Structure formats: C-alpha cells, structure tokens
C-alpha positions in Angstrom: -2.4 -10.7 33.1 -0.9 -7.6 31.6 -3.1 -4.8 30.5 -2.8 -3.4 27.0 -4.6 -0.8 25.2 -7.4 -1.4 22.7 -5.1 -0.1 19.9 -2.4 -2.4 20.9 -4.7 -5.4 21.0 -5.9 -4.6 17.7 -2.2 -4.3 16.3 -1.5 -7.7 17.7 -4.6 -9.2 16.4 -4.1 -7.8 12.7 -0.3 -8.9 13.0 -1.5 -12.5 13.6 -4.3 -12.5 11.1 -5.0 -12.8 7.3 -6.7 -9.6 7.5 -3.5 -7.5 7.8 -2.9 -7.2 4.0 -6.4 -6.1 3.5 -6.3 -3.5 6.1 -2.9 -2.4 4.8 -4.3 -2.1 1.3 -7.1 0.1 2.5 -4.6 2.4 4.4 -2.6 2.7 0.9 -5.7 3.5 -0.9 -6.8 6.2 1.4 -3.3 7.7 1.4 -2.7 7.1 -2.4 -3.2 10.7 -3.3 -0.9 11.9 -0.7 1.8 9.3 -1.6 1.7 9.8 -5.3 0.0 12.9 -6.2 -3.4 13.9 -7.5 -2.9 13.1 -11.3 -1.6 9.8 -10.5 -4.4 8.8 -8.0 -7.0 10.1 -10.5 -5.8 7.6 -13.1 -5.2 4.7 -10.9 -7.9 2.1 -11.2 -7.1 -0.4 -8.5 -4.6 -0.9 -5.7 -3.8 -4.3 -4.1 -1.4 -6.0 -1.8 -0.8 -9.5 -1.9 2.1 -11.4 -0.4 4.3 -8.0 -0.1 3.7 -7.0 -3.7 1.7 -3.9 -4.4 -0.3 -4.3 -7.6 -1.3 -1.1 -9.2 -3.8 -1.2 -12.1 -4.2 1.4 -14.7 -5.5 2.0 -18.1 -3.3 4.9 -19.1 -0.3 3.7 -21.0 2.1 6.7 -20.3 1.2 6.4 -16.5 2.2 2.7 -16.7 5.4 3.7 -18.1 6.0 6.5 -15.3 5.2 4.1 -12.8 7.5 1.3 -13.9 10.2 3.7 -13.7 9.2 4.9 -10.0 9.0 1.4 -8.6 11.6 2.1 -5.9 10.1 5.4 -4.9 6.7 3.9 -4.9 8.0 1.0 -2.3 9.8 3.6 -0.2 6.9 6.0 0.0 4.1 3.3 0.7 6.3 1.5 3.4 6.7 5.0 4.9 3.1 5.7 4.9 2.4 2.2 6.6 5.1 2.7 9.1 6.6 -0.7 8.3 8.5 -2.5 5.4 5.3 -4.3 3.9 5.9 -3.8 0.3 8.9 -5.5 -1.4 7.8 -5.5 -5.1 5.5 -3.3 -7.1 3.7 -4.7 -10.2 2.0 -2.4 -12.6 -1.0 -3.9 -14.7 
C-alpha cells in the first residue's frame, strides 16, 4: 500500500465526492476581495458554484452591468485562484 500525505488524501477524497464544489465555493468567497477588489466584494451578496457555473448575486444594478462585461476575466481570475479550470460560465443575478 502506497503512502500519501494527508493533504493528498484530502484532495483525492474531494475530487471524488460531491463536497468539492462546496469547498471551492468557500475558497472563492474567501478570496473574492483579492480576486475582484474591495468595492465589488462589498456589494456582492452571494457567490455559488453549481456544475461549473459561478453564480454572483448583487442588488446593485451598475455592478451587475459591470460584472456582465467582465465575465471572461472573472472566469480566468477565479480559475487561477482555485488552481484549476473549474468555472466555465458566470451568471449574474
């Protein structure tokens, strides 16, 4: 039986479980201010990842409009923060 580190075992477990997207959503929430900046983070109400789609909720209309124009950049930055290509689409609500 091969020996692996606890960190590697956790990565393998998460990769094969349904918890992975929840853990990734938490990682994105924690890094959201670094990814998008303080102003956007302050006015973002909710962030979710469901089936490779990042859902961003805000009640600020100008911010919704700005986020719509930045979808590709958001995908790129979030995937970079997660260290893998997780997000394929962004939905602004």
